[in-house]
C-alpha positions as CSV (number, residue, x, y, z in Angstrom):
1,M,32.2,21.7,-5.1
2,T,33.8,18.3,-5.4
3,Y,32.1,17.2,-2.2
4,D,28.7,18.3,-3.5
5,L,29.2,16.8,-6.9
6,R,30.2,13.5,-5.3
7,R,27.1,13.4,-3.1
8,L,24.9,14.1,-6.1
9,R,26.7,11.4,-8.1
10,L,26.4,8.8,-5.3
11,R,22.7,9.4,-5.0
12,G,22.3,8.9,-8.7
13,L,21.1,12.5,-9.5
14,I,24.0,13.2,-11.9
15,A,26.5,11.1,-13.9
16,R,30.0,12.0,-15.0
17,I,30.8,11.9,-18.7
18,P,33.7,9.5,-19.1
19,G,37.0,11.1,-20.0
20,T,35.9,14.6,-19.0
21,Q,35.2,16.7,-16.0
22,R,31.6,17.3,-17.0
23,Y,28.4,15.9,-15.5
24,I,24.9,15.3,-16.9
25,V,21.7,15.0,-15.1
26,T,20.3,11.5,-15.0
27,T,16.7,10.6,-15.6
28,Y,16.2,9.9,-11.9
29,G,17.8,13.4,-11.2
30,L,15.3,15.0,-13.5
31,K,12.4,13.2,-11.8
32,V,13.6,14.3,-8.4
33,A,14.0,18.0,-9.6
34,F,10.5,17.9,-11.2
35,F,9.0,16.5,-7.9
36,Y,10.6,19.2,-5.8
37,S,9.5,21.9,-8.1
38,K,5.9,20.6,-8.1
39,V,6.0,20.5,-4.3
40,Y,7.1,24.1,-4.2
41,I,4.6,25.3,-6.8
42,R,1.6,23.4,-5.5
43,I,2.2,23.3,-1.7
44,L,4.9,25.7,-0.4
45,R,4.3,28.8,-2.5
46,P,0.5,29.0,-2.1
47,G,0.6,27.9,1.6
48,W,3.5,30.0,2.6
49,A,1.3,32.5,4.4
50,A,-0.5,29.7,6.2
51,L,2.8,28.6,7.7
52,T,3.3,31.9,9.5
53,D,1.8,32.9,12.8
54,D,0.3,36.0,11.3
55,K,-3.4,36.0,12.2
56,R,-4.2,38.8,9.7
57,V,-3.9,36.3,6.9
58,D,-7.3,34.7,6.3
59,I,-6.2,31.4,4.7
60,P,-7.2,28.0,5.9
61,C,-4.0,26.5,7.3
62,P,-4.2,22.7,7.4
63,I,-0.5,22.6,6.5
64,G,0.4,25.1,9.2
65,A,-1.5,23.1,11.8
66,I,0.3,19.9,10.7
67,L,3.7,21.6,10.8
68,N,2.9,23.1,14.2
69,K,2.0,19.6,15.5
70,L,5.2,18.2,14.0
71,D,7.2,20.9,15.6
72,A,5.6,20.2,19.0
73,E,6.4,16.5,18.6
74,V,10.0,17.2,17.7
75,D,10.3,19.5,20.8
76,R,8.8,16.7,23.0
77,L,11.3,14.2,21.6
78,C,14.2,16.5,22.2
79,S,13.1,17.2,25.8
80,D,12.7,13.5,26.4
81,A,16.2,12.9,25.1
82,Q,17.4,15.9,27.2
83,L,18.7,17.8,24.1
84,R,18.9,21.5,24.3
85,A,18.1,23.9,21.5
86,A,21.0,25.1,19.3
87,A,22.3,28.6,20.1
């Protein structure tokens, strides 16, 4: 836990209360948490079915198409660098 708290503190998401072993969320940390929750609510949750390869789902999938294109590009870069997939 110390490692995780340190990483969050160094990124400015939390701050230690002087003289204690307690932390508080910074304003920046709240903004980051709010941003990620909005991304989840507006993009990931509604488009989750579009990210699958299930053809029974009749949802337009521009996000799925973009992610498939990104995945293909990452695969191409890995093959160019002669990296093998993790087991």
